[in-house]
C-alpha positions, 0 to 999 in steps of 0.5 A: 774602116767600120766607123767610115761606114757607120758614119756614111750610113747615117747620113744615107738614112736621113729623110729625103727631105732634108737639105743638102747642107744639113747631110754635109754638116752631118757628114762633117761632124762625124768626120771630125768625131772620128778623127778625135776618136783616132786621138783619144779614146771616147766612150761608146755610143749608147742607145739607151735613149738615143736613136741615130737614124730618123725614122721617115714619117708619112705625112698623110694617112691612108685616107689622105687626112693629115697624120701627126708626126709622132716624136717618140719615133726619133728617140728609143727608150731603155737599154738593149741587151749588149749595152757596153759599160762606160768607163771613159770620161765624156766631154761637154758639148760646145755651147750653141750660139742660138736657140734654132742651132739645137737640133734633133741630132744636137739634142740626142748628142747632149742626151748622150753626153749626160747619159754616158756621164751618169752611167760611167763606171769608173769616174762616178759623179757626185749626187748633186751632179747626178741630180743636175745631170738627171734634170739636163736629161729630162729637159732634152727629152721633153724637147725631143719628144715635142712635150710642149704647146707651142713654140714659145715654150720650146723656146724657153727650153732650149734657152735654158738648156743653152745656160745649163750647158755653159754652167757644165762647161765652166763648173767642174764639179759637173763633169765628174771627178778627176779619177778614181781617188777622188771619187772614193774620197767624195764617196767616203764624204757623202756615206758619212754625211748620210750617216750623220743625217740617220743619227739626227733624224733616226728616231723619227724613222724608228717610229714608223718602222716599229709601227709596221712591226707591230701592225704585222703582228696584230694583223697577221697578215700573209708572211708576216713572220718575214718582219718579226723574230728575234733574228729579223733586223732591219738591216736584214730586211732592207737587204731582202727588200733590195733583193726583190726589188726587180721581181716585184717591179714584173710582179706589178706587171703580171709576170706570171714568172714571178712567184710570191716566194720571191717577193714575200718581204715585200708583200708582208709590208705591202699588205700590212700598210694597206690594212693599218692605213700607212703609206707604203713608199714612205715606209719602204723609204723609212726602212731604208735609212732606219736601217742605215743608222742601225748599221753604224750610228747605234754602235756607240760606247754606251749602246754596246755597254748597255747591250753586253757587247763586251767583245765588239766594244774592246775590238773597236776601242782597240781599233781606235786607239791604233787609228787615232794618229792615222785620221788626225791632221797636223793642225789637230795633233794636239787632240791626239793625247785628249782622246788617247786618255779617253779611250785608255780611260773607257778601257780601264773603266770597263776592262781589266788588263792583263799585266804582261801584255797590257795592249793585247785586247784578247786578254781584257777581261770585263770587270764586275763594275761593267755588268752594274753600269749596263743595267743602270744604263738600262734603267736610265734609257726607260725614263728617258724614252717615257719622257721623248716618246711623247714629242717623238710622236708629235713630229712623226705625225706632223712629217707623215702629214706633211708628207701625205700632203705633198704626194696628195697634191702632186698625184691626186687631181680627180677632185680638181678635175671634177671641179674644172671639168677637165678629163682626170688622168687615165692612170697609164704610165706616160710611155715613150711608145705613146703621144702624151695627152694635152694635160702632160704637155701643159704640165711640161713647162711647170715641171721645167720651170721647177727644174731651172729654179733648182738647177740655179739652187744646186749650182750655187750650193756647189759653190758654197761648199768651199765657204763657210755658211756664216761667211757666205751669208755675211758677203751675200746676204742670204743662203740658196732658198731650199729646193722645192720637194716637187723637184724630186718627185718629178725625178722620181716619176721619170725613174719609175717611168723607165723602171715600168717600161723595163718591167713591162718589156721582161713581162712581156717576154715571160709571158711569151715563154709561158705561153710557148711552154703551155702550148709544147705541153698541150 
């Protein structure tokens, strides 16, 4: 009964200018959705960016002049306080036959599907699926917000949305894993791949982190001790930055309720970077990735021997020896004796076993030769570090320069504005609560073209995972071209917009609360 009332309420809330056919079609679609809900459970409708009631906008202002329709009245920005968690899988929408079939109501349903899939708590999607659905959401929002210059641009974006929906319907990996077990396996594989990246490129991130730590000691900016000390490890610094993230967003929006003590680690990083000329965003990202490497990749046997971590070394050796048969498939079982002998060789080299219980690691004692080996490794490390320091510094400087050039090209437009005679951006965050200016409109199609190219690349990359790269090159001639880095900056910009608006709402509540308390005290 409640579902019927909400469906009728939505039909009755349509503008009076809508035709009877549209209202009957909407009523029929709601009836079908309610009957489907009775057969199988469906996710609750989300209110993050979907407004089920189309507002009536007057066509003229008070003085009789024509008034432009504000598209942001038809779409809500930000989650409500009572949004339910999504736990059921959302079914993809049927692809429409014509571009004209993509009405505002149909686009809101598409937005609902993408948002429900991305926010599903029990069936999380893979990283590449998350990126693609985020681009799909951005394209739908651009049409709903009328962020285009003419009908031709709108048709281009809508046709791409149709193509993307066909891809979603025909590629299972874009609809999420089948169950929790699939996601758990996928999550573990992604974690191992990220650790592999950290192992390969972590040394370059280390240069940035160490430069930050040295600069903080030399400049001694406020809260510099949060980055220094024998007990300040990069994993701890990363955890502190993660805890302070939301409070720092509120601090940026001048929330009086946020104190410096709540964000002291972030303040230390920000002010040290400002004084030493480092890019804050790249430093924060480097800390995050380097801390991941420190948590696992640095735990090799030689690293533990070099630092005298005998207790941890014997635990790892014992665990690896017992887990070896559990993780080795049948086609690789011939490698088990090799690995077993290697592990036993490491144990016998550095530890003296108990004769009665040779497999009990609690009775393993480090040999005198182990301490000598640790001293030798430290000397060898000094020579190696001296040889690679210069090359590592060159690569780090080149990577930093390219990153700065990319950010400079993507965000800094004052020089171009001065040459072209156009007005530079105001610096305001493009909010869903205000109309977008001409520059934002003209840039929409260019951004969408990058998204469309990246979409094709990621679809092909999803298919390539089932084949070896060499076989794919032999069959098709080449692999898909790398994705333009500006695509990720576009998506990051969308994420920052949502964070800024959420922080602004929280800051407004904090200011109102502070004002009320001051009035009471007065």
